[in-house]
LOTORTI-417414 format. One record per residue (C-alpha): residue in one letter; x, y, z. Coordinates in nm, 2 decimals, always signed. Each point is the difference from the previous one (the first is absolute). Layout:
BEGIN
A/X/Y/Z
...
END
This chain:
BEGIN
M/-0.48/-1.31/+1.60
N/-0.18/+0.33/+0.04
S/-0.25/-0.05/-0.28
L/-0.25/+0.28/-0.06
A/-0.22/-0.23/-0.20
H/-0.02/-0.37/+0.02
P/-0.29/-0.24/-0.03
Q/+0.10/-0.22/+0.29
L/-0.05/+0.30/+0.23
R/-0.34/+0.12/+0.11
F/-0.04/+0.37/+0.09
S/-0.29/+0.11/+0.23
P/-0.08/+0.36/-0.09
T/-0.13/+0.25/+0.25
V/-0.34/-0.02/-0.17
K/-0.13/-0.35/-0.01
D/-0.20/-0.15/-0.28
P/-0.36/+0.08/+0.06
D/-0.29/-0.24/-0.04
G/-0.09/+0.19/-0.32
P/+0.21/+0.12/-0.29
R/+0.36/+0.09/+0.06
E/+0.05/+0.38/+0.00
L/+0.25/+0.14/-0.24
V/+0.17/+0.33/-0.09
I/+0.12/+0.02/-0.36
L/+0.28/+0.26/-0.07
G/+0.05/+0.08/-0.37
S/-0.35/-0.11/-0.09
T/-0.01/+0.14/-0.36
G/+0.32/-0.17/-0.11
S/+0.05/-0.34/-0.15
I/+0.03/-0.18/+0.34
G/-0.28/+0.20/+0.16
T/-0.25/-0.06/-0.28
Q/+0.07/-0.37/-0.01
A/-0.03/-0.02/+0.38
I/-0.34/+0.16/-0.02
D/-0.10/-0.26/-0.26
V/+0.09/-0.27/+0.25
V/-0.19/+0.17/+0.28
L/-0.32/+0.06/-0.21
R/+0.00/-0.37/-0.10
N/+0.03/-0.10/+0.37
P/-0.22/+0.23/+0.20
D/-0.05/-0.26/+0.27
R/+0.38/-0.01/+0.07
F/+0.11/+0.37/-0.04
R/-0.13/+0.35/+0.06
V/+0.20/+0.31/-0.10
V/-0.02/+0.28/+0.26
A/+0.23/+0.25/-0.16
L/+0.18/+0.08/-0.32
S/+0.28/+0.23/-0.10
A/+0.14/+0.11/-0.34
A/+0.23/+0.27/-0.14
G/-0.29/+0.21/-0.13
G/+0.05/-0.03/-0.38
R/-0.31/-0.21/-0.06
V/-0.26/+0.14/+0.23
G/-0.29/-0.13/-0.20
L/+0.11/-0.36/+0.04
L/+0.09/+0.06/+0.37
A/-0.35/+0.14/+0.06
E/-0.16/-0.29/-0.18
Q/+0.20/-0.25/+0.21
A/-0.08/+0.17/+0.32
L/-0.37/+0.01/-0.06
R/-0.02/-0.36/-0.13
L/+0.19/-0.13/+0.30
G/-0.18/+0.22/+0.25
V/+0.33/+0.12/+0.17
H/-0.01/+0.25/+0.28
T/+0.32/+0.18/-0.09
V/+0.18/+0.10/-0.33
A/+0.34/+0.16/-0.01
V/+0.19/+0.18/-0.28
A/+0.36/+0.10/+0.00
D/-0.07/+0.31/-0.21
P/-0.21/+0.26/+0.18
A/-0.09/+0.16/-0.33
A/-0.20/-0.31/-0.09
V/-0.24/+0.04/+0.29
P/-0.26/+0.23/-0.16
A/-0.03/-0.23/-0.30
L/-0.01/-0.31/+0.23
R/-0.28/+0.15/+0.21
E/-0.19/+0.09/-0.31
A/+0.03/-0.35/-0.14
L/-0.10/-0.16/+0.33
A/-0.31/+0.23/+0.03
A/-0.10/-0.07/-0.36
G/+0.00/-0.38/+0.05
A/-0.12/-0.03/+0.35
G/-0.37/+0.02/-0.07
G/-0.07/+0.15/+0.34
R/+0.22/-0.25/+0.19
P/+0.23/+0.14/+0.27
L/+0.34/+0.11/-0.15
P/+0.32/-0.14/+0.13
E/+0.25/+0.21/+0.19
V/+0.27/+0.15/-0.23
L/+0.36/+0.04/+0.12
A/+0.26/+0.17/-0.21
G/+0.37/+0.07/+0.00
P/+0.33/-0.19/-0.01
D/-0.07/-0.16/+0.34
A/-0.35/-0.11/-0.08
A/+0.09/-0.36/-0.10
T/+0.22/-0.03/+0.31
E/-0.30/+0.10/+0.22
L/-0.22/-0.26/-0.17
A/+0.26/-0.27/+0.05
G/-0.03/+0.03/+0.37
I/-0.38/-0.01/+0.04
E/-0.19/-0.29/+0.15
C/-0.02/-0.30/-0.25
H/+0.14/-0.34/-0.04
S/+0.23/+0.04/-0.30
V/+0.15/+0.29/-0.20
L/+0.08/-0.06/-0.37
N/+0.28/+0.24/-0.10
G/-0.03/+0.03/-0.37
I/+0.17/+0.34/-0.03
T/+0.27/+0.03/-0.26
G/+0.33/+0.15/+0.11
S/+0.19/+0.07/+0.33
I/-0.28/+0.23/+0.12
G/-0.15/-0.33/+0.12
L/+0.25/-0.03/+0.28
R/-0.18/+0.21/+0.26
P/-0.33/-0.19/-0.06
T/+0.18/-0.33/+0.03
L/+0.15/+0.10/+0.33
A/-0.33/+0.14/+0.13
A/-0.18/-0.32/-0.08
L/+0.26/-0.21/+0.17
R/+0.01/+0.22/+0.31
A/-0.38/-0.02/+0.02
G/+0.02/-0.38/+0.01
R/-0.17/-0.06/-0.33
V/+0.08/-0.27/-0.24
L/+0.19/+0.16/-0.29
V/-0.09/-0.13/-0.34
L/+0.30/+0.14/-0.18
A/+0.01/+0.09/-0.37
N/+0.21/+0.31/+0.05
K/+0.35/-0.16/-0.02
E/+0.17/+0.34/+0.01
S/-0.09/+0.07/+0.36
L/+0.18/-0.32/+0.10
I/+0.29/+0.07/-0.23
V/+0.06/+0.36/+0.12
G/-0.09/-0.06/+0.36
G/+0.10/-0.36/+0.06
P/+0.16/+0.05/+0.34
L/-0.29/+0.22/+0.11
V/-0.25/-0.25/-0.11
K/+0.19/-0.29/+0.17
A/+0.02/+0.20/+0.32
V/-0.38/+0.02/+0.04
A/-0.14/-0.30/-0.19
R/-0.09/-0.31/+0.20
P/+0.08/-0.34/-0.16
G/-0.27/-0.09/-0.25
Q/-0.16/+0.34/+0.01
I/+0.07/+0.07/-0.37
V/-0.16/-0.20/-0.27
P/+0.16/+0.08/-0.34
V/-0.21/+0.06/-0.31
D/+0.27/+0.00/-0.27
S/-0.06/-0.31/-0.20
E/+0.36/-0.11/+0.05
H/-0.01/+0.05/+0.38
A/-0.34/-0.15/+0.03
A/+0.14/-0.31/-0.17
L/+0.30/-0.02/+0.23
F/-0.24/+0.06/+0.30
Q/-0.19/-0.31/-0.11
A/+0.29/-0.22/-0.10
L/+0.19/+0.06/+0.33
A/-0.28/-0.19/+0.17
G/+0.14/-0.32/-0.15
G/+0.29/-0.02/+0.24
T/+0.17/+0.15/+0.31
R/+0.21/+0.31/-0.01
A/+0.32/-0.21/+0.06
E/-0.09/-0.21/-0.31
V/-0.01/+0.30/-0.24
R/+0.31/+0.00/-0.23
K/-0.10/+0.27/-0.25
L/-0.28/+0.23/-0.12
V/-0.05/+0.01/-0.37
V/-0.18/+0.32/-0.12
T/-0.14/-0.03/-0.35
A/+0.00/+0.29/-0.25
S/-0.20/+0.02/-0.33
G/+0.30/+0.17/-0.15
G/-0.21/+0.29/-0.12
P/-0.03/+0.09/-0.37
F/+0.38/-0.01/-0.06
R/+0.11/-0.33/+0.15
N/+0.18/-0.12/-0.31
R/+0.18/+0.33/-0.07
T/+0.37/+0.07/+0.06
R/+0.11/+0.32/+0.17
E/+0.09/+0.15/-0.33
Q/-0.35/-0.07/-0.14
L/-0.16/+0.17/+0.30
A/+0.17/+0.33/-0.06
G/-0.26/+0.12/-0.25
V/-0.32/-0.13/+0.18
T/-0.29/+0.24/-0.03
R/-0.25/+0.11/+0.26
D/-0.29/-0.19/-0.17
E/+0.21/-0.32/-0.02
A/+0.09/+0.01/+0.36
L/-0.36/+0.05/+0.11
A/-0.12/-0.30/-0.20
H/+0.03/-0.27/+0.27
P/-0.08/-0.35/-0.15
T/-0.18/-0.13/+0.31
W/-0.11/+0.25/+0.26
A/-0.21/+0.32/-0.02
M/+0.16/+0.24/+0.24
G/+0.07/+0.37/+0.05
P/+0.28/+0.17/-0.20
V/+0.26/+0.01/+0.28
V/-0.05/-0.37/+0.09
T/+0.00/-0.09/-0.37
I/+0.33/+0.17/-0.07
N/+0.14/-0.16/+0.32
S/-0.10/-0.33/-0.14
A/+0.17/+0.08/-0.33
T/+0.33/+0.09/+0.17
L/-0.04/-0.27/+0.26
V/+0.03/+0.26/+0.27
N/-0.33/-0.14/+0.13
K/+0.17/-0.34/+0.04
G/+0.29/+0.16/+0.18
L/-0.25/+0.16/+0.24
E/-0.16/-0.33/+0.05
V/+0.33/-0.17/+0.09
I/+0.05/+0.27/+0.27
E/-0.36/-0.05/+0.12
A/+0.04/-0.38/+0.01
H/+0.31/+0.04/+0.22
L/-0.18/+0.23/+0.24
L/-0.33/-0.20/+0.01
Y/+0.16/-0.35/+0.04
D/+0.34/+0.08/+0.15
V/+0.18/-0.20/-0.27
P/+0.35/+0.11/-0.09
F/+0.04/+0.17/-0.34
D/+0.23/-0.28/-0.13
R/-0.29/-0.24/+0.05
I/-0.25/+0.20/-0.20
E/+0.01/-0.08/-0.38
V/-0.18/+0.16/-0.29
V/-0.10/-0.21/-0.30
V/-0.18/+0.11/-0.31
H/-0.34/-0.17/-0.06
P/-0.18/+0.16/-0.30
Q/-0.34/-0.17/+0.06
S/-0.04/+0.15/+0.35
V/-0.19/-0.30/+0.12
V/+0.26/-0.11/+0.26
H/+0.02/+0.30/+0.22
S/+0.29/-0.11/+0.22
M/+0.16/-0.30/+0.16
V/+0.17/-0.12/+0.31
E/+0.28/-0.25/-0.01
F/+0.05/-0.22/+0.31
T/+0.32/-0.16/+0.13
D/-0.09/-0.34/-0.13
G/-0.01/+0.12/-0.36
S/-0.38/+0.03/-0.01
T/-0.15/+0.32/-0.16
L/-0.36/+0.11/+0.07
A/-0.15/+0.24/-0.25
Q/-0.33/+0.20/+0.02
A/-0.17/+0.01/-0.34
S/-0.31/+0.18/-0.12
P/-0.10/+0.20/-0.31
P/+0.12/+0.36/+0.02
D/-0.28/+0.17/+0.19
M/+0.07/+0.23/+0.30
R/-0.34/-0.08/+0.15
M/+0.14/-0.33/+0.14
P/+0.28/+0.15/+0.21
I/-0.22/+0.29/+0.10
A/-0.27/-0.23/+0.12
L/+0.26/-0.21/+0.18
G/+0.12/+0.31/+0.18
L/-0.35/+0.12/+0.09
G/-0.12/-0.34/+0.12
W/+0.31/-0.15/+0.16
P/+0.03/-0.25/+0.17
D/-0.31/-0.11/-0.20
R/-0.02/-0.02/-0.38
V/-0.27/+0.17/-0.19
P/-0.18/-0.25/-0.23
D/+0.00/+0.08/-0.37
A/+0.22/+0.32/+0.05
A/+0.14/-0.05/-0.35
P/+0.00/-0.28/-0.27
G/+0.24/-0.29/+0.05
C/+0.22/-0.17/-0.25
D/-0.18/-0.19/-0.28
W/+0.16/-0.34/+0.01
T/-0.21/-0.12/-0.29
K/+0.22/+0.20/-0.24
A/+0.36/-0.05/-0.10
A/+0.24/+0.26/+0.14
T/+0.37/+0.07/+0.01
W/+0.17/+0.18/+0.28
E/+0.35/+0.13/-0.07
F/+0.28/+0.12/+0.23
F/+0.31/+0.19/-0.09
P/+0.29/+0.14/+0.19
L/+0.00/+0.38/+0.04
D/+0.23/+0.19/-0.22
N/+0.17/+0.23/+0.25
E/+0.20/+0.19/-0.26
A/-0.31/+0.11/-0.19
F/-0.20/+0.05/+0.32
P/+0.24/+0.11/+0.28
A/-0.28/+0.12/+0.23
V/-0.03/-0.32/+0.20
E/+0.37/-0.02/+0.09
L/-0.01/+0.37/+0.09
A/-0.29/-0.06/+0.23
R/+0.19/-0.28/+0.17
E/+0.29/+0.24/+0.07
V/-0.24/+0.27/+0.12
G/-0.18/-0.25/+0.22
T/+0.32/-0.12/+0.15
L/+0.11/+0.36/+0.08
G/-0.34/+0.05/+0.17
G/-0.07/+0.32/+0.19
T/-0.11/+0.28/-0.23
A/+0.15/-0.16/-0.31
P/-0.33/-0.18/-0.11
A/-0.19/+0.33/+0.04
V/+0.25/+0.18/-0.23
F/-0.02/-0.29/-0.25
N/-0.38/+0.02/-0.01
A/-0.02/+0.38/-0.01
A/+0.26/+0.04/-0.27
N/-0.17/-0.26/-0.21
E/-0.34/+0.17/+0.02
E/+0.16/+0.32/-0.12
C/+0.19/-0.18/-0.28
V/-0.32/-0.18/-0.12
E/-0.17/+0.34/-0.02
A/+0.30/+0.13/-0.20
F/-0.02/-0.29/-0.24
L/-0.38/+0.04/-0.04
T/+0.05/+0.37/-0.09
G/+0.29/-0.07/-0.24
R/+0.28/+0.13/+0.22
L/+0.18/-0.33/+0.05
P/+0.05/-0.30/-0.22
F/-0.13/-0.34/+0.12
T/+0.34/-0.12/+0.11
G/+0.06/+0.33/+0.17
I/-0.26/-0.08/+0.27
V/+0.20/-0.26/+0.19
D/+0.34/+0.15/-0.10
T/-0.11/+0.33/+0.16
V/-0.14/-0.17/+0.31
A/+0.33/-0.19/+0.05
K/+0.19/+0.33/-0.02
V/-0.23/+0.17/+0.26
V/+0.04/-0.31/+0.23
S/+0.38/+0.02/-0.04
E/+0.01/+0.36/+0.11
H/-0.22/-0.05/+0.30
T/+0.14/-0.02/+0.35
V/-0.21/-0.27/+0.17
G/-0.18/+0.11/+0.31
T/-0.10/-0.25/+0.26
S/-0.26/+0.21/+0.19
L/-0.33/-0.16/+0.08
V/-0.19/+0.33/-0.01
V/-0.26/+0.06/-0.28
E/+0.12/+0.35/-0.06
D/+0.35/-0.11/-0.08
V/-0.12/-0.26/-0.25
L/-0.21/+0.27/-0.16
H/+0.29/+0.24/-0.01
A/+0.21/-0.27/-0.18
E/-0.28/-0.04/-0.25
T/-0.02/+0.38/-0.06
W/+0.38/+0.01/-0.07
A/-0.02/-0.30/-0.23
R/-0.29/+0.15/-0.20
A/+0.18/+0.33/-0.04
R/+0.33/-0.17/-0.10
A/-0.18/-0.23/-0.25
R/-0.17/+0.30/-0.16
E/+0.34/+0.17/-0.03
L/+0.15/-0.30/-0.17
A/-0.30/-0.05/-0.23
A/+0.03/+0.37/-0.11
G/+0.35/-0.06/-0.12
END
């Protein structure tokens, strides 16, 4: 099997581990994944050193604070208009220390992804993370991947350049699979079981979902995430993307990847083996654990996050997924099976539909319904060129906006 990520495989990056701290580049440093990764780094200064950061540019104060505290040599922002405010914030907090180099523009994160370091954490949100993903892989870096969209939209491109074991996934579900797969050989794997919290609406029927409000959909019962990811969790589009991602990472057929609803979000995913045994990875919901695993692999980072408290009674529940109320997972299976540019169209159309829902232009159930219509109208391209993938995305976004406008 051509697995991109598997714990039984060891990847030797171009840049070897130094005697001192492992050098890291963090892309998307002001987002949820980035800030938690920095927390892990700051609590383990003997293990990690951040050499560069990138962000979109909307939170320059935080970015400057991170850069100065970590002592990075380069900072990048996607929005060139953010540069003056960033330089001002850096100068104000530097206290006479040398200022980091500042890069700006849509290709700045891609440039950072290829610089000399051991590992690149891609915590960017959205398909704009594809080029940095490819740059990190081509440069021979270990890719600590939180940007699932780059794998979704560019699966064939990523598979063409990634060496076995070069990618260490950060999604809690894929980090769980990554660990559980170590319990057997590839030939012994019968099924991957991806758990889903079910979001805020797991007990509702499709009819009950029709009138869901923006505030209700943004109130996730377990995880604190950005608005797009939170809505994706409510529709279970996020879980559909993870099914595609699991297929690409572990080379397991779609009919052997199952989704089960687990409201407590303690069991993050499971692997069922051919003898009937199932191995589960369990920990309280805290993204610092999978982030630390990715940054430190193949070694674990002690006390990265709290473990389960076995002195207290607890109940873990598991329910089958209601595909009628939440059709996103089955749609994702179809899209993943089509391959080519279909996943890129699925992802791009969904991003536009989520925005339309958040701004009151689509009902909640209209998100996945509209995505399905866009996918059905798309003629799948099989080109392995980045520009063709991006062209398919552009078409999907435009078509989704047209449909959302009525």
